C-alpha positions as CSV (number, residue, x, y, z in Angstrom):
1,X,0.0,0.0,0.0
2,X,2.9,2.3,0.6
3,X,3.7,2.7,-3.1
4,X,0.0,3.7,-3.7
5,X,0.2,6.2,-0.9
6,X,3.3,7.7,-2.4
7,X,1.9,7.8,-5.9
8,X,-1.3,9.5,-4.9
9,X,0.6,12.1,-2.8
10,X,2.9,12.9,-5.7
11,X,0.0,13.0,-8.2
12,X,-1.7,15.6,-6.0
13,X,1.4,17.7,-5.6
14,X,1.7,17.3,-1.8
15,X,4.9,17.2,0.2
16,X,4.7,14.8,3.2
17,X,4.8,17.9,5.5
18,X,2.0,19.7,3.6
19,X,-0.1,16.6,3.6
20,X,0.3,16.0,7.3
21,X,-0.7,19.6,8.0
22,X,-3.9,19.1,6.0
23,X,-4.6,15.8,7.8
24,X,-4.0,17.5,11.2
25,X,-6.4,20.3,10.1
26,X,-9.0,17.5,9.5
27,X,-8.5,16.0,13.0
28,X,-5.9,13.3,12.2
29,X,-3.0,13.6,14.7
30,X,-0.2,12.5,12.4
31,X,3.4,13.7,11.9
32,X,5.6,13.5,8.9
33,X,7.8,10.7,10.2
34,X,4.7,8.5,10.8
35,X,3.4,9.2,7.4
36,X,6.8,8.4,5.9
37,X,6.5,5.0,7.6
38,X,3.1,4.4,6.0
39,X,4.7,5.1,2.6
40,X,7.6,2.8,3.3
41,X,5.3,0.0,4.5
42,X,6.8,0.0,8.0
43,X,3.5,0.9,9.7
44,X,-0.1,0.1,9.0
45,X,-2.2,3.1,8.2
46,X,-5.3,3.9,10.4
47,X,-8.6,3.8,8.6
48,X,-9.4,7.3,9.9
49,X,-6.4,8.5,7.9
50,X,-7.5,6.6,4.8
51,X,-10.9,8.2,5.0
52,X,-9.4,11.7,5.1
53,X,-6.9,10.9,2.3
54,X,-9.8,9.7,0.1
55,X,-11.5,13.1,0.6
56,X,-8.3,15.1,0.0
57,X,-7.4,13.2,-3.1
58,X,-11.0,12.7,-4.4
59,X,-10.2,9.1,-5.1
60,X,-11.7,5.7,-4.4
61,X,-10.6,3.3,-1.7
62,X,-9.6,1.0,-4.6
63,X,-6.9,3.5,-5.5
64,X,-5.2,2.7,-2.1
65,X,-5.3,-1.0,-2.7
66,X,-4.4,-1.2,-6.4
67,X,-2.3,-4.1,-7.4
68,X,-2.0,-5.5,-3.8
69,X,-3.7,-8.8,-4.8
70,X,-1.4,-9.7,-7.6
71,X,0.1,-12.6,-5.7
72,X,-3.2,-14.6,-5.5
């Protein structure tokens, strides 16, 4: 999922810092180092953060999970 988070962030022209400020404004208490771990796949993202990211990016939940089931 980390690759998808990175791709969506870059497509929407956000730095990690700017994105975290927007998430904090929306009630998600998240710092840049935590978000970096999401993108690196070192930490599982909270559903509350995904909900807000979907609103920020105007995307579907499928966009977060794209290509994750290729190993089936």
